[in-house]
C-alpha positions in Angstrom: -2.1 -5.6 -20.5 1.1 -6.9 -22.0 4.6 -6.0 -20.5 5.2 -3.7 -23.4 2.0 -1.7 -22.9 2.7 -1.4 -19.2 6.1 -0.1 -19.8 4.8 2.4 -22.4 2.3 3.6 -19.8 4.9 4.1 -17.1 6.0 7.2 -18.9 5.3 10.9 -18.5 1.7 11.9 -18.0 0.0 8.6 -17.5 -2.6 8.3 -14.8 -2.8 5.2 -12.7 -5.0 4.2 -9.7 -3.7 2.0 -6.9 -4.7 0.4 -3.6 -1.0 -0.3 -2.9 -1.0 2.7 -0.6 -3.8 1.3 1.7 -1.4 0.6 4.7 0.1 4.1 4.5 -2.6 6.4 3.3 -5.7 4.3 4.1 -7.3 4.4 0.8 -6.6 4.1 -3.0 -5.0 6.9 -4.9 -4.8 8.3 -8.4 -1.3 9.4 -9.4 0.5 10.7 -12.3 3.8 9.0 -13.4 6.7 11.0 -14.7 8.9 8.1 -16.0 10.7 4.9 -15.0 14.2 3.4 -14.8 14.9 -0.2 -14.5 14.6 0.0 -10.6 12.3 2.8 -10.0 9.2 4.7 -11.2 9.2 8.2 -10.5 6.7 11.0 -10.3 3.9 9.9 -8.2 2.0 13.3 -8.4 -1.0 12.4 -6.4 -4.4 13.5 -7.5 -6.3 14.8 -4.7 -10.0 16.0 -4.2 -8.8 19.2 -2.3 -5.7 21.0 -1.6 -4.3 20.3 1.9 -4.4 23.4 4.1 -0.7 23.2 4.8 0.0 23.4 1.1 -2.0 26.5 0.8 0.1 28.2 3.4 3.2 28.0 1.0 3.0 29.8 -2.2 5.6 27.8 -4.1 3.7 24.6 -3.3 0.2 26.1 -3.9 1.2 27.1 -7.3 2.1 23.5 -8.1 -1.5 22.2 -7.6 -2.9 21.7 -11.0 -6.7 21.8 -11.3 -8.3 19.1 -13.4 -11.9 18.1 -13.7 -14.1 14.9 -14.0 -15.3 16.4 -17.4 -11.8 15.7 -18.7 -11.3 12.6 -16.6 -14.7 10.9 -15.8 -13.1 8.3 -13.5 -12.7 11.1 -10.9 -15.6 11.3 -8.5 -15.3 15.0 -7.6 -16.1 17.8 -10.2 -12.7 19.5 -9.4 -9.4 17.5 -8.3 -5.8 18.7 -8.1 -2.6 17.1 -9.3 -0.1 17.7 -6.5 3.1 18.5 -8.5 5.0 20.0 -5.5 7.1 16.9 -4.8 8.6 13.9 -6.7 8.3 10.6 -5.2 10.0 7.2 -6.2 8.6 3.8 -6.0 10.2 0.4 -6.5 9.4 -0.7 -10.0 9.2 -4.4 -9.1 6.7 -3.7 -6.4 4.6 -1.5 -8.7 4.7 -4.0 -11.7 3.6 -6.8 -9.2 0.6 -4.7 -8.2 -0.3 -4.1 -11.8 -0.2 -7.9 -12.7 -2.3 -8.5 -9.5 -4.9 -5.9 -10.6 -4.2 -3.6 -7.5 -2.9 -1.0 -9.7 -4.9 -0.1 -12.9 -4.1 2.4 -15.7 -6.8 5.0 -16.2 -5.8 7.6 -18.8 -3.1 9.8 -20.3 -3.2 13.5 -19.1 -4.4 15.7 -21.7 -1.8 17.9 -23.4 -3.0 21.0 -21.9 -2.5 19.5 -18.4 0.9 18.3 -19.2 1.9 21.7 -20.5 0.6 23.4 -17.3 2.6 21.0 -15.1 5.9 21.5 -17.2 5.3 25.4 -17.2 4.7 25.7 -13.5 7.5 23.3 -12.5 10.0 25.0 -14.7 9.1 28.4 -13.1 9.1 27.0 -9.6 12.1 27.4 -7.2 11.2 24.0 -5.5 13.1 22.0 -8.4 16.5 22.3 -9.4 17.6 22.7 -13.1 18.8 19.2 -13.5 15.4 17.8 -12.5 13.6 20.4 -14.7 15.9 19.3 -17.7 15.5 15.6 -17.0 11.8 15.4 -16.6 10.0 18.6 -17.7 12.0 19.8 -20.9 13.6 22.8 -19.2 16.0 24.6 -21.5 
């Protein structure tokens, strides 16, 4: 993948898989990118095979678990998975780019538009995000 292709895929809705989290999480993770600046990649909505029971105890967070299936994304090993859209994380862009060049992080797919629309709709209705973030990342008007 060229540098230009990588930069294009560090944009809203692209799904990546990385083993860069092995030291903190203990296994590779799929994640959705929301965008990038010169210094950081932000989003990191992780894709999980189940919803953590602590999330289900908080309605605002539970509403931001977006169901997707391996019928739409065949690289997922479970029939149903969830995009955890309750928290935005940032990651050092230089480290992520190195992991891409080292094949530790691999692009998998672009989210289907229907899933992008669901994420934007739920985030824009959520009290967990402020209006500035909603406008900047999710097209809030």
